[in-house]
N, C-alpha and C positions, 0 to 999 in steps of 0.2 A: 446743690445749686440753692442761691437765695431766693426766697420768694418774691413776687413783685410786690406783693402788699403786705404788711406788717399788720398783725391783729393785736391789738392791746385791749386786754378785758378788764374792764372796771367793775364788774358785777359785786363783786364783795366789798367795795367801798361806793362809788356811785349808785348802784344798784338798791343798795340798804337804804338809801334816802328816800326810797320811795314808800309811799304809804302803806303799811301793813306788810313790808318786807323786813324781815330781822332773822339773822343767823347766829348760832352760837359758835364758839371757838371751833368746836367738833365740826359742824356743818361747814364752815369755812374752809377747814383742811380737806375735808372730803370734796368740796367743789373744786377746790384748787388742783386736787391730784386728778379729777375727771378732765379739767380744761387742759392740764399738762399731756394727758394721754391723748386728748382730741388733736393738741397740736397747735394752741394757739403760741403766740411768742412773747407775750408779757401778761402777768398776773398782777394786777393792783390790789395787795393784800388789805389794805385799810390805811388809816392815818392815826400812826402810833401816838402823835402827841393830843389825840382829842378824847380817848378812853381807854380804860385799863384791857377791855377785850382785844383791841386790836394789838395792844403791847404782848399780850398772851400769844395772840396768833404769830407773830413774827418769832415770839421765843420757841414756840413750837416748829414752825415752819423752818427755821435753820437747820433743824436735824432731820429734815426730810430731802429725799434726791428729786429732783425735777429735772428730767430729761430733755425737754423740749421748750419750756417756757423760763423766762426770767421772773422772778418776784420782784414787784416794785412796792416801796414805801410812799406815802404820799403826804405832802405837807406842804407848807408856804415858803414864800421868801422870809426873810429875816424880819424882825419887827423894825418899824421906823426908830432911828435915832438909836440904834443898838448895834453893837460889835456883833458880827455872824458867830465867832466863836464863843460868845457869852450867851446867845439865843438857845434857851432850853427846847425849843421845839425843833429846831435844827439839829441840836444835839441827840434828840430822841430819833431822827431820821437816820443817824449813824448807829445808834445802838440797834436799830432793827436789823442791821447785818445783812441787808439785801443786796445783790449786785446792782440793782437800778433804784434811782430814787427819782421820783416825780414830783416836781414843785409848781405850784401856780403863782403867777404874778399879774398885776393889773396892767390892762392895756388902755382902758378907759379913763379919761382924765375925770370925769364925773366921779368915779370910784375912788381916783387918786385924792380928789380935793374933798369929796363928802364922804367918803366911807373911811380911808385911811386918815384922812384929815393931814396930809403931808403933801411936800412939793413935787413937782414933777420931776426934778432931779433927784430927790432923795428916793423917789420909787425906782428910778433907773438904777440908782446906786444898791439898792434892796435886790434888785434883780442879779446885778453882776456880781456882787458880793457873795451871794449864796451860792449861785453855780460855780464860781471860782472854786469855794471852798469845798463844795462836794467833789469836784473834779480833783482836787488836791489830794482827797481821801480816796480817790480811786473808784468812784462810782460812775456808772453810765447815768447820765443826765437827762430826763425829759423834762422840758419845760412847756407847761400848759399856759398858755397866753389867753388868760380868762377875759370873757367879754371882748374877744379879738374882733368880731364883725362890727358890735356896736360902737366900740372905741375907734375903729377905722373909719366908721361913717362920721363920725364926731370929730377926728383929727387925724388925718392919714398919716402925716409926717411922723408925729408923736407915737402913733400905733407902731410904725414900723422901726421908729427908733428903739422901742423896748424889745421888739423880736431880734434885730440886730445885735442888741446888748446882750441877751441871752446867747446868741450863737457866738458872738465874739468871745464869750466868757467860757466857751467850750462845751454849751448845750449840744448833745447828741441828735436831738430832735426837737424841733420847735412846734408845738400843737397850736393850731388856731381853735378857738373854742367858741361856738354860737351859745354860749351859756345861757341866755334868756329864750333860746330856741324859736326866735321870731324871724330869721332871714330865708329869704327865698333862694332858690337854687340860682338865679343870675346874680344875685349878690354874692353868694359863695364863691362862684367861679370869678368874679370881677376881683374880689378882695385877695382869693389866693394867689391870682396872676400878679396883683398889685406886690404880695409878699414875695413873690419869686424875683421879682425886680431887684430886691435887695439879699435875700437869704440865698446861700449858696449850697447849705447841707439839707438833710432830710426834712421834709416839712408833714405834720399830721393834722388831722382834722377831728375834732370831738363836737357832735352835733346833739342836741336834743329835740323833743318830737312835740313841742308846745304846739305847733299848728300842723302837725301830721306830717313833716317833710324831715324827720331826722334822718331816714334812709336814704330818700333822695338827695338831700344835701351833702351827706357823706360822700355818695358815688359821683355827684356833681364836681366834688373837689378832684376827682382822680384825673380829669381832662386837664388839670392845669399842672400836673407832675406831683401832686400829693401821693404818698407811698406809705403812709401809716394811718390805720383807722383805730379810733377808741369807740367803744361801745359795751353795752350788757347783754348778757343771754336774756331772751323773751322782752327785751326792751324795758327792762325794770329801769326806775330812776325816780329822781324829784318831780314832782308834778305829774305830767303825762308820761314821763319816761326819758330813756336815752335812745340814740341809735341802736336799733336791734340787730345784734350781731348774728342772729338766727335766720334772718333775711339776707344780710350784708353778705356773709361768707358763702351762700349757694349762689347768690347772684354773680358774685365774681367769679366763681368757679364754671357755672354752667350757662351763664349768659354772657360775661364780659371776657371769660377765657383768660383771667387772670389767675397767678397762682397765688395761694395765701396758705392756709393748713393742708396738711396732706390729703391728696384726693380720696384716699381710703377711708378718711375719718367721716366723710359725708353720710356714709351707711349708717352712722350712729347719731347722726344730726338730732332726729326727733326724740331719741333715748336720752341725749344730752338735756334737751331741751324740758322734758318731763321730769327727768331728776332734779333739776334745779327747781322745778315748781314745787314737786313734792318735799323736797329739803326745806322749802320756804314756807310750806304747808298752804300753798296757792292752789286754788283749781285753775288747772290748765284752760288758756283761752283757745277755744275750739276753731277761732276764725282766723288764727295767726296764720300768715303765708308760709309756705313749705312745711311746718312742723304740726299744724294743728290739725284735728280731728275731721274738720270740714273741709280742708285745704283740697282733697282730692274726691270730694262727695258729689253725687250726681243726683238730681231728684226730679228733674223735668224730663217727661217721657220722650219728647223728641231728642233732648240731650243723651239720655241713655241710649235710645235706638241708634244713635250715631258711635257711641263709644263702642257699643257691642259689636259694630262693623268695622271702625277704624278707630283705636284708642285715642291717637293723637289728635282727632278731630275735636275734642274738647278737654284735652289735657295738654299743658305746655311742657310737661317732663313725666319721665316714669317716675312715681312716687317712691318706688323701692331706692332710687338713688339717693335719697335724703333719710331713708329708714321709715317712711311712710307707707300707707297703703290707700287701694281705692276703696271707696264705699259707695254702694247703690242704696238710696233711699227709697222707701215705699210709703205713698200717701196717697190723697185724692189727686194729685197731680201724676200719678204713676201711669205709664203705659205698659204694653205687653212686655217690653225689653227690660223694664224694672223688675217685673215678677220673674222673669227668666232668669236674670243675673244675679238677682238677690237669692233665687231659690238654690242656685248652684253654689252660691257662697255659704248656704246653710246645709248643703248637703243633699240637696233634691236634684235629680235630672229634669229639667224640663226643657221643651222646645215650643217653637210655634205651632208644632203640630199636635200638641198635648191637648185633648179633647177639653180638660176641665180648665183650661187658662182663661177663657172668655168668663166664665163663672166666677173664677178666683178674683179677677179683677173688678167685677161687678160687686161682689160681696166686699171687698176691701173699700171701695168708693162709697158703697152704703153704710159701712160702719165708721168711716172717717166722718161722714155728715153726720152721724149721730153723735160724734163727739169722741169716738176713739181715735188713737194716734199711733200707728205702727212704725213710724220714723225710727224711734229709738227703743222699739221693743220686738227685738227679733224672735223671743221665746213665744210670742203670743202670735206673732206671724208664721212661725214653724208649725205651731199647733194648727193655724188655719189652713195650712198648705197640706200637712200631714191628712186633716179630715176630707180635704178635697180630693186627695190621690188616692186614698185607700177606702175599702168598703168594710173596714174591720169597726166593730162596734166601740164605743168610747170606753175607756177603763172604768169610768164611773159616771154617775148622774146625779146632778144636785136637786133634791127633792125640796129642800126648804132648808131656811136659815133664820137666826135670830139674834141681835146683837143689843145687849143692853149696857148701860153705865149706871153705877151707883156709888154712893158716897159710904165709905168703911172708915169710920174715924175721920183721920186727918188725910186720908188719901183716897183717891178716885180708883174705882176698879171697873175695867171693861171685860165684858164677857161675851163670847161668841159661840153660838151652838149651830154646827152644819149637819144637816141630815142627807146622807148620800145612799144610793144604791149601787153596789158593786156586784156586776153579775147578776144573780137573783137574790142576793142579800141586801138587805136595807140596813 
């Protein structure tokens, strides 16, 4: 059965335009294989006309078997005043040997006149010629209507004319792109509905997160009949990033009850998110919805007390459904429930009837006031709990310590001496 919503991943192309994001050819191949296993429908591998790395990626990718996803090469419409079959960039799109080719073209007259420095009619011809050329060569063509929303606000008739040109020339999907990322959900809905007055085929949405609405705008478009969403894992992308697919996909599945990737894949969502961060050598964002380390963390005493009694009282979803886990944090905001649930997580059996519980909580709050932090120091917390629960003597006692730093030639040397007593031996 075909999914309700197609997922088009552009992490390997649009995602790499984000500051600090770079992948080797081997990295891109590994990520592509993970995306395929996860079940996305399209993987945009890069722009073969822009750099040798992407040319090499497609050369190697053609020898790989992708069971769920179609690989797409990305490029632009032909150059102005140039025959499409003589355009080297378009020829490289064919040489990539991918089943899908995605091209972008201009919607906004500002870009047509000031950036391309051509006429509105020539821009339309560039779109039509390129789509027809690619279709003649047997490609699935995705047409990305760059600056679709800004262009439509400027001149609705011309914007629709460009989209209809792509569809009439044979484009399989016409994707409306909020390239500058500045549109509001109401504007997205209005313009997508306007597009539907002319377009008969599949419409897609491509949003950016410049005002924090990348995900909201993509989801708003679904109410107008849009059925193809483009985005990146973890929201990578130029400026503040793209629509975050690690948020979009679980929202579709668990909140909107729309099908996209296979339901069984969601238990690996956090793993996929972390894999991409690790491959990019980026520290995972703990506050990412769904997959972040803090997404299902509980710190306030009242919250934890409620979760201890009824989990769904402060959780919108079982974290295991997306491969995440619940975390109870211990700090000066902690209550008894925090200590009990965290202790069980660390392997200690505590209950409200444990005699030492009150003293444990008081000691933690006292130490936090002194500057200690137990929130991310499970080992220290475990030691404190163990000392409170047992009457066993400590394994050692620190009698004294000394730390010194000295200059030795061209290097600095730090030395530390610690005197401890173990049992009766010093």
